[in-house]
N, C-alpha and C positions, 0 to 999 in steps of 0.2 A: 748303871752303864757298864757294858762289857767292852772289851777290845776285840778287834777283828782278827780272825784267823783266815787267811786267804787260801783257797783251794785253786791253784793256778795251773794252767796248761795251755799249750797251743791247741786249737780245736782238733777233735778226733784223736785225743791222746789218752783218754781214760778218766776225764774229770767226772763224768756221770757215774762211772763205776765206783770211784772213790766216794762220791757223795752218797750213793746207795749203801755202800758198806758202812759208812759212819752213821747214817740214819738208822740202819738196822741194828748196829751195835749199841747206840745210845738209847734207842727206844726199847730194845730187847723184846720185840713183839712175838706173839704166838705164830704169826704167819708173816710173810714178807710185806713190808710197808708198800702201799700203792705208789707207783712211779710219780704220779702228779703231786704227791705229797712232798716231794723233794724240795719244792719251792718254799714250803713252810719251814723246813728244817734249815735250808741253806739259801740265803739271799743271792741275788745276782747284781753286781755293781753297775751294770749298764741298764738295769730296769728303770723305765721312765718315771715310775711313781716316786722315786726318791728325788729326782730333779724337779718334778712337778710340785712336790711338797715345798721345796725351796722357793719356787716361783710364787706359790700361793701364800708364802709367809707362814706356813704351818709346819714348822720343823719338828713339832711334837707328834705329827701324824705319822704313824708307822704301819698303817694298813691301807690297801687300795681304797680310793674314794673318788667321788665325782668332783672334779676340779671346778672352782669358781673363777679361776684366773682367766684373763683374756689371752694370755700367752700359753702356748703349748710347747712341749719339748721338741716336737718335730720342727718348730719354727726357729729354734735356737741355732745360732752359728756354732761351729765346732770350737771356736775360741771361747764363746760363752759357756759351753759345756765344760771345757777344761777348767775354767775359773770356778765353776760350781762343784767340781768333784770333791774337794776337801769338805765342803758343807754337807754333801750327801753321805760321805763316809762318817761324819759325826752323827748324822741321823741314824745310820746303821748301828752305831754303838748303843743306841737307846732301845733297840728292838728286843734285847735280852739283858738281864742283869749280869749274866756271866759271859763267857766267850761267845762270839758271834761268827759263824761260818759264812764266808762270802765267796761265791764262785767268780772267777775272772778269767777272761781270755786276753786281757791287756798285757802287752809287754811291760816290763818294769823300767820305764823311761820317763824322762821329762818331755812332755808333749805340749806344745803351744804354751810354754812357760810354766806348766804345772805338772808335778809328778802324778802319774796314773795311780799310784798307791801312796796314801797319806801315812807316813811312818808314825806320826804322833798318835794315830788311832789304831795302830797295828800291834798285835801281840806276837804274831808269827805267821808262817806260811808253809804249805806243802806244795811242792812243785812236781808234777808228773811229766816225765819226758818219754817219748816213744820214737822208735826208729822212723825217720822221715820217709823211708821207702814204703812202709805200711801206712803212714799218715797220708801219703799222696793218694793211695788207692781208696782209702776210706773217705778222704776229703772230696774226691771226684764224685763219689756217690752222694755225699752230703749236699753238694752244690748242684748236682745234676749236670756236670760238665765232663769233658773228656779228661783222661788222665794227663795228656800233654798240657792241657789248660791248668789242671790242678798243680802240676809241677812248676809251671810258670808262676802261678800265684804263690807257691811256697817260696819262690825266689824273689818276690816283689814286696814292696813296702805296703803291706795290706792294711786297709783302714775301712771300716764299715761306715754306714751313713746314719744320720739321725732319723728315727721314725716315731710314730705315735706310741710305740711300745718300748723302744729301747734307744738309748743314745749311742753315739759312735764308739767303737773300740779301736784303739791303735794296736795292731798285732805285729807289724813289721814282717820280715820274712822269718822262716822257721829258725834259721841260725841266730838271728838277732834276738828272737823271742827267748830261745833257750839260754843264750849267753847272758841276756839281761837279768834273768832270774838266778842263774847259777854261777856267775863268774866270781862272786865274793862269798867266802865262807862266813857263816853266821850261826850262832846257837839257836836263833829263832827261825831258821830255815831248814826244812827237811826235803831232800830231793830223792825221788824214787823212780825207777824205770818201770814202765808198763810191763816189760818183759819179765821182770822179777816178780811182779804181782801175779803173773800167770804161772811162772815156773815154780815158785815156792810161796804160795799165798799166806800160809800161817806165819812164816818168818817175816815176810815183807809187810803184811798188814799188822802183825804183832809189833814190828818196829815203829810203825806209824802210831800205834796206841801208846807205846813208850814215849815217843816224842811229845804226844799230847798230854802225857801224864795220866792216861787212862789205864787203870789196873784191871783189864778185862780178864775174867777167868777163862781158862782154855776152852771150855764148852761154849761159853758165850761168844768168844772169838770165832770158833768154828761155825756156829750157827749164823753169825753175821756174814761170814764168807760164803756160806751155802745160800743164804737168802739174797745175796747180791751177785751170785755167779752169773756168767753171761747167759747160760741156758735159762735160768730163772727170769732174768730181766727180759729176755726175748719172749718168753712165754707170757709174761705180764703185759708186754706191749701188744702181743697178738690178741689178748683177751680184753684189755682195758684201753688200748691206745696210749699215746704219749704226746703231750703237748709240745715237746721239744723236737719232734720229728719235722723236718722241713717238707715243703710241698713237692720238692724234687725226689724225696725218698719214698721207697716202698716200705722200708723198715729202718728205724733208727739203729737198732741193734742188728747189724748186718751179718758179721762173722766174728769179729773180735779176735782173729787169729794172729799169732806171732809168726812172722815170716811168710804170710800169705802173698806178699809182693812177688815172691819167686814164681808164682803161678800166673802172674798177671803182667808184670812189667817187662818190656823188651830190654835187651842189652843197652840200646841207645838211651832209653829212659833212665835206667839205672845209672848210666854214666853221667847224665845231666844232673841228677840229684847228688851224686857223689862229688862232682866237680864243684858244685855250689856249696855243699854242706859238709864236705869231708872233714874239716877241722873239728866241728862239734860232734860229728858222728864218731870220730876217733876218741874223743874225750869220754864218750859213754859206751865204747866197745862195740859199736855197730859196724860189722864187717860185711863186705859184699860176698 
């Protein structure tokens, strides 16, 4: 059994970029690893298969399978999902004998009586934070909604629904999500800004390697950064597709720019975001 290392972020904040970097770093391949192989390297905590394994009484099952249970995850109430989370986290620890990387968009909170993150099964976490002004633009494209609607959602208590493929996630609003993960200092938590990953990738990704105890040689670090660069990921998506692209999106890897909001948001939209999220923006040096 391994313990879980959470790769956490609010949606559209760089989680996929981080996963691609770590996958390329650890695999050290001759060419960039395929995008759809990310699910083999890093699990997702909301993936229905872990909850279905509990329902079927097959907690040793760690690969997708045809369920024999009469119940399906889509039929569960959110209260039932919350109660099952610690059991699914235990299953995740069995998928590798060493550390297990798990992607999450859940806020770090107690929801419906159960913590979204089970500390007993946790070794550590990396949290990626991104300027909410850029997040709003990217999230609008991701959902296929207007920017005004995306701004409203970033200020709302966001919670997804149970489906056949995934259970609900409690995300809260952008500020709540960021604060929930970053308010307490912990040696098991590493917080990195998306903007620093872009501005000084070798230093920022190198620091992540140090946090994880990975002594990556400089040439291996540079290759992993190159293989997970935005232009490379975008090219792979164009050639191979990407299962995480939503039906509303033409491209998952749309721009990835820092400060792109300046070309898109109106002064009124900027003011709305700053009024709601100013405290957390100030903590991370996000200025208008």
